[in-house]
C-alpha positions as CSV (number, residue, x, y, z in Angstrom):
1,S,27.5,2.6,-11.8
2,S,27.4,3.9,-8.3
3,D,29.9,6.6,-9.1
4,K,28.1,9.2,-11.2
5,G,31.3,11.1,-11.9
6,F,33.0,8.2,-13.6
7,R,32.5,5.7,-16.4
8,I,34.1,2.2,-16.8
9,E,36.5,1.9,-19.7
10,R,38.3,-1.3,-20.6
11,D,41.6,-2.1,-22.3
12,T,43.8,-5.2,-22.5
13,F,44.8,-4.8,-18.9
14,G,41.3,-4.6,-17.5
15,E,38.9,-2.0,-16.3
16,L,39.5,1.6,-15.1
17,K,37.2,4.3,-13.8
18,V,37.6,7.3,-16.1
19,P,36.2,10.7,-15.1
20,A,32.9,11.1,-17.0
21,D,33.8,14.6,-18.2
22,K,37.0,13.5,-20.0
23,Y,37.1,12.4,-23.6
24,Y,40.0,10.0,-23.2
25,G,39.7,6.3,-22.4
26,A,41.5,3.6,-20.5
27,Q,44.8,3.5,-22.4
28,T,45.3,7.2,-22.0
29,L,44.4,7.1,-18.3
30,R,46.9,4.3,-17.7
31,S,49.6,6.5,-19.5
32,V,48.8,9.4,-17.3
33,M,49.0,7.2,-14.2
34,N,52.3,5.6,-15.2
35,F,54.2,8.5,-16.8
36,P,53.7,11.6,-14.6
37,I,54.8,14.4,-17.0
38,G,54.0,18.0,-16.1
39,D,52.0,19.5,-13.3
40,S,48.3,19.0,-12.8
41,F,47.4,22.0,-14.9
42,E,49.7,20.9,-17.8
43,R,48.5,17.3,-18.0
44,M,45.2,16.5,-19.7
45,P,42.3,18.7,-20.6
Protein backbone atom coordinates (compact mmCIF):
# COMPACT_ATOMS: atom_id res chain seq x y z
CA SER A 1 0.00 0.00 0.00
CA SER A 2 1.18 3.53 -0.68
CA ASP A 3 -0.08 4.74 2.72
CA LYS A 4 2.25 3.30 5.34
CA GLY A 5 0.07 4.55 8.21
CA PHE A 6 -2.95 2.55 7.07
CA ARG A 7 -3.98 -0.98 6.22
CA ILE A 8 -6.85 -2.14 4.03
CA GLU A 9 -9.67 -3.91 5.88
CA ARG A 10 -12.73 -5.41 4.19
CA ASP A 11 -16.31 -5.98 5.29
CA THR A 12 -19.59 -6.66 3.48
CA PHE A 13 -19.76 -3.03 2.30
CA GLY A 14 -16.28 -2.93 0.79
CA GLU A 15 -12.80 -1.75 1.69
CA LEU A 16 -11.68 0.87 4.19
CA LYS A 17 -8.31 2.29 5.14
CA VAL A 18 -7.88 1.64 8.87
CA PRO A 19 -5.05 3.31 10.80
CA ALA A 20 -2.24 0.77 11.13
CA ASP A 21 -1.80 1.43 14.85
CA LYS A 22 -5.42 0.50 15.71
CA TYR A 23 -6.59 -2.99 16.64
CA TYR A 24 -10.11 -2.62 15.24
CA GLY A 25 -11.24 -3.47 11.73
CA ALA A 26 -13.61 -2.25 9.02
CA GLN A 27 -16.89 -2.82 10.87
CA THR A 28 -15.76 -0.82 13.90
CA LEU A 29 -14.37 1.97 11.73
CA ARG A 30 -17.71 2.22 9.90
CA SER A 31 -19.51 2.44 13.24
CA VAL A 32 -17.20 5.23 14.41
CA MET A 33 -17.80 7.08 11.12
CA ASN A 34 -21.60 6.67 11.22
CA PHE A 35 -22.30 7.12 14.94
CA PRO A 36 -20.26 10.07 16.27
CA ILE A 37 -20.50 9.48 20.03
CA GLY A 38 -18.20 11.40 22.38
CA ASP A 39 -15.29 13.70 21.67
CA SER A 40 -12.11 12.63 19.93
CA PHE A 41 -10.43 11.75 23.24
CA GLU A 42 -13.39 9.56 24.31
CA ARG A 43 -13.89 7.58 21.13
CA MET A 44 -11.53 4.71 20.39
CA PRO A 45 -8.13 3.85 21.79
